[in-house]
C-alpha positions in Angstrom: -52.2 -26.6 -31.2 -51.5 -26.0 -34.8 -54.4 -26.0 -37.3 -54.4 -25.5 -41.0 -56.7 -24.9 -43.9 -56.4 -26.0 -47.6 -58.4 -26.0 -50.8 -60.5 -29.2 -50.8 -61.0 -29.0 -54.5 -57.2 -29.3 -55.1 -55.9 -31.4 -52.3 -57.1 -33.9 -49.7 -55.3 -34.2 -46.4 -56.0 -36.5 -43.4 -53.8 -37.0 -40.4 -53.8 -39.4 -37.5 -51.6 -39.4 -34.4 -49.9 -42.8 -34.0 -47.7 -43.1 -30.9 -44.6 -40.9 -31.5 -45.6 -40.1 -35.1 -48.3 -38.5 -37.2 -49.4 -40.2 -40.3 -50.6 -38.0 -43.2 -52.5 -39.1 -46.3 -52.2 -36.5 -48.9 -53.7 -36.7 -52.3 -53.4 -34.1 -55.1 -56.9 -34.4 -56.7 -56.0 -33.2 -60.2 -52.9 -32.2 -62.2 -52.0 -29.0 -60.5 -49.0 -27.0 -59.4 -49.5 -28.6 -56.0 -48.1 -31.8 -57.3 -44.7 -30.2 -58.0 -44.9 -28.4 -54.7 -45.5 -31.7 -52.9 -42.4 -33.1 -54.6 -40.4 -30.1 -53.3 -41.6 -30.7 -49.8 -40.5 -34.3 -50.2 -37.1 -33.3 -51.5 -36.6 -30.9 -48.6 -37.0 -33.6 -46.0 -35.2 -36.3 -47.9 -32.1 -34.2 -48.4 -31.7 -32.8 -44.9 -29.4 -34.2 -42.2 -32.1 -36.1 -40.2 -33.1 -39.2 -42.0 -36.0 -40.2 -39.8 -37.8 -36.9 -39.4 -40.3 -37.3 -42.2 -40.7 -40.4 -44.4 -42.5 -40.4 -47.7 -44.3 -43.2 -49.5 -45.5 -42.3 -53.0 -48.5 -44.1 -54.5 -50.3 -43.9 -57.9 -52.9 -41.2 -58.5 -50.8 -38.5 -56.8 -51.1 -40.0 -53.3 -48.6 -39.6 -50.6 -48.4 -41.4 -47.2 -46.2 -39.4 -45.0 -45.0 -40.4 -41.5 -43.8 -37.4 -39.5 -42.1 -37.6 -36.1 -44.0 -35.6 -33.5 -41.1 -33.3 -32.9 -41.1 -32.4 -36.6 -44.8 -31.9 -37.0 -44.6 -28.1 -37.0 -41.7 -28.1 -39.5 -43.7 -30.3 -41.8 -46.8 -28.2 -41.7 -44.9 -25.0 -42.2 -43.1 -26.6 -45.2 -46.5 -27.4 -46.7 -47.4 -23.8 -46.1 -44.1 -22.5 -47.6 -44.9 -24.4 -50.8 -48.5 -23.1 -50.8 -50.1 -26.4 -50.3 -52.0 -24.9 -47.3 -54.0 -21.7 -47.4 -53.7 -20.9 -43.7 -51.8 -22.1 -40.6 -52.8 -20.9 -37.1 -51.9 -21.5 -33.5 -55.0 -22.1 -31.4 -55.2 -22.7 -27.6 -55.4 -26.4 -26.7 -58.8 -27.4 -25.4 
């Protein structure tokens, strides 16, 4: 199981498993370099060869609804880490 940690004063992240996908709600709380980083994450997945791996829906107030196929979950989380949206990513044994 992959877990992650982030700065709750800068970003809010919630995720829900939904059949073959994970749905993320990500909100950048205030103007911050994280907003540009999130746009880079979006560009990474929108310009790769797989069109249905990660789908982004952008809303006002720096909110993103992101649907991630289960087989791309790790790639997505690591991309968030790469762009410093997360502070820590860790593998933990499944309960």
